[in-house]
N, C-alpha and C positions, 0 to 999 in steps of 0.2 A: 326714113331715116333715124337713125339711134344715138341720141346724145353721147356726151362722155363728160364725167365729171372733171374739178381740179384736179384729180390725182390719176386723169386716165381711165378709169373705169365708167364703164358703160350703165347706162338706167338698168337695164336687164342684169346684170352683175350684181348692182347694190341690190335690187328687190328679191333676188337668190340668196343672197348673203345676208337679207332680214329674215327672210323666212327658215334659212337652217338656223339663225342665231336663236331666232322665237323657238324651233325647234329643241334644241338644246336648253336653252332656259326652261322649257316646259318640263324636260326630261330630268333637268334638277331639282328644279320645285318636286315634281313628285318624290323622287329620291327621298328628298330632305324629308316630305311629309311621309312617306315610309318609314323611313329612320327614325324621327318621330315617334310616330304611333308604335312602332315594335321598342321603342324606351319605354314609355308608357303600358305597354306591355308587359314587358319585363318587370317594372315597378311595381305594377299589380301584383305581378306572380310573386315577387319577392314579399308583398305585406300577407299575401296568403298564407306563404310558407312560415312567417313569420307569427302568423295567429296560429296556425296547425300545431306549432310547433309549442307554442302558449297553451294553449289548449291539450294538449296532452300531458304537460306539465301540470297543470290544474286539475285534473281529472285521475292521477296517478295519485296527488298530494291529498286529495279529497276522498278520495274512494278506499285506498290501500288500508288506512289506519282501522276503518271501519270494523267493530265488532272487539276494540280492544277493551281489557277487561283487569280485573286485578292478578297482577302474575300472568297474565295472558289469559285470551279467552278458551284456550283449550285445556288450561289447567282445571284438573277435577275435582268435585267440591261434593265431600260425603256431608248428606242431611244427617244430623244427630237426632230427628226425631221419628225419620221413616225409614235409615237407614241406605235408601238408593242415593246413588252417587250422578251429578247432574254435571256442570260445567259453569267456569266462573263468569260467563258470559252469558248466562240464561237471565240475569236481573235488569240489562241493558232495556234502554226504550224498543218496541217494536218488536222483533223476532233477533233477539239478540243482536241487535245495533242495525239492522238493516229492514228497509220495509220500501214501499211503492205504491205512492198516491196518485190509484189510477187515475179519479177526476181529475185532478190538476195535473197529473202525469210528471210529478215530480220524485224524486230518487231521496230517501230521508234515511241518512247515516247517523252512526253514533258512536261513540269510544270513550271509555275512561281510563285514565291514568294507569297505565299497570305497573307502575316503579314501585317493589318493595318500599320504596321511601316515601313513597306520598300515601302512606297508608295513615289513619287515623290515630293509632298510637301502636308504640312498638312491645313488646314482651319480651324478657331474658330469663324469666322461669316460672314454673307451675306447679301448683300441687292440687291433690285430690282428696276428698273426704269421705268416710265411709257411705257415706249416700250416692257418691259418684259425682259430687257438685264439685267443679273446679275454679281455683282461682287463680287469676294470671297476676302476675307479677310486672311490672310496666314498668318501662325504662325510666320514664318520667311521671310523678302527679301530675295529673288533671285534675283542671277545676269541674270540669263538666264530661263526664261519663255515660256511657247508655243508659237508657233505663230500664226496669226491670218489664222484660217480654219484648224488647226489640233485638230483630235478626241480625246475627252479625257474622260475617266470614272472618273465619280464625286461622291462622298455620303461617306454612311458606310457601314458596311457588315451586315445590315438589308436590303440593297436595294442599288442599282449604278444606275446611271445615263449617258448615253452615252449622251454626249454635244459635242459644239463646240466652241473652243477659237475666241476670237475676238480682232479685234482690240486696242490697247490703254494699254495692263497690262504692268505695273511696277512695281519693290520693290517688295511691298507687296499686290499687287492689280493685280488680274488674272480674267479677262472680260471672261463672254459668251454670247453669240449670244442666242436671244430670241427664246425659242419652235417654231418650225415651226408647230408641230400636234398640232391638235385642243383638247383642254379639258386637254393638260398638264400645271398645273398652279405649277411653284416653289415656290412659297409661301407655299401651299399646302403640295407638297413631298419632297423637298430636305432638307435633315438634319442640325441640327442649325450648328453639326460641322461635320466635315470628312476629306476625304484626296481624294488627285488628279492623276490620273496616266495617263501617255500617251498611247493611246490604241497599238500603232503600237510598244511600248518597249514591250506587249508580243507577236512577232515574230521577233523581232529585237536578231539576233545570236549576235550582240556585248553587248548585254544587260547582265551582270554579276546576273540578276536576271532571267534568263530563264536559262534553264536545258536543254538539248534534249542527249539524248541516242540512240541508237540502238543496237539491241540484236538478234546476228546470232550463224547458227552450222555451222564450217567449217567441209570438210569431211577428210576422214579416212587421206588421205596422208598429210592434217595439224597437224594432231595430233601425240602424242606418241601410241606405243602398236599397233601401224595398227588402232585406232579408232581416232575417231572426238573430236571436240572442242568448250565447249561455249566458245563466243566470246562477248565482250563489247565495244563498237566501236573501231570495229575489232580488239581488243589484248586479245589474249587469258586469259580467265577467269578459266574455271576447263575442265581440260584434263581428256579424256576417256569419251566422251559422243557420247555414238556409234547412239543415235538417238533421236531426239528433234522434239515433235509435238506440234502445240500450237491451242488452239481452245478461241472462245470466244462468249461469252453470252451477251444477251442484257438487259437492264435493264428492271426487270419487268418479267426475263424468266431465272435469275441467275444458272438455273438446267439445263439448254439445252446448251449444247456448240458446236458450228459450226465451220467449217473448216474456214479459211481466204476467199477463193475464195465465200462463203455462205452470208460474209453478207454485209446487205446491206446501212446499214449507220454506221459508224464509230463513231459516234458522240451519238448512243444509247449504245454503249457498257459499261458494266460495271464492267466485271472480266473478267480473263484470265486463263486460264487453263495450263499449262502445263504437257504434258504425257513424260516422259526420261527415257532412259534405258543408265543406265552406264554399261561399261566393263572395267576387270582389266587385265591387260597383264597375257601372261602364255608363259611358258617354252617347247623348246619342246617335242611333247607326253603328255604335258596335256591340259584339256581344260579351256575354259575361263568361268570368274564366269562374271555374268549378273546381275544388279542390277538395277529393277523399281522402278520408282518414278512418284510419281502427285503430283501436285503442283498447287493451285487454288489459285488465286491473285483478290481478290476483289479491282476494281480501287479508293482507299481512296479520292486518289486527286480528283476523279468527284462528289463523292457522299458526301464530304461536301459542 
């Protein structure tokens, strides 16, 4: 015999209703849990996307100016001693502002403020004596002038000259030794106005116009969520970088990127490619999110 409840429902009907309710509640809980997991996944993906964007911005801003030099890295420099023509960036640290430390796995970058306004001195006129010695008339008298024998860069951004300071400079007059190379005639080649840089300043770590940076990848133990970190000058910049591989393309072959060990002349590299893999942290039982990223950076500092 089946009993009835106060509202007329039988015990079997009540048990059936409870069973159906339990199924509905379980389904609702499962849907709620799935929704929470989905929200967490979306949040992690958004964080990875933000990290990828930040990393790309950092790499471009740090790498692109490398190789910058007075009047631009590609500015031709005529050496008055040898008669040879080089480039303004040749005086920078490493190979014209770019190098790679294979032992530490670090990219080395350097740039010197290229603007003409950043030169040490400006000249407004010059004269040449019978012996070929040049005297520059500076725009302003200076308390300290380059000592005799110092190597200088003189000229404007159409072309620079590697010259040597002579004795007798004072106030607003900077004297230069006569060219040693045959066929180098200051009266024909030297711009009427221009600027003067000490060549040693291009590699002087104490000169504020020189900026030096290193970029590296720390191992997982140094990161968070057991993944690595991109660091700038040894300081964490972007966390969650699981992998960083660098490739280098020589000028004229910008589409062909090679490993650091395959680079034969760092002075001829015109672009850097960073292949990066970011990873997001995971809770127990969840998989990691992975975000691949490739950033190609032309060395604007060298190409200008």
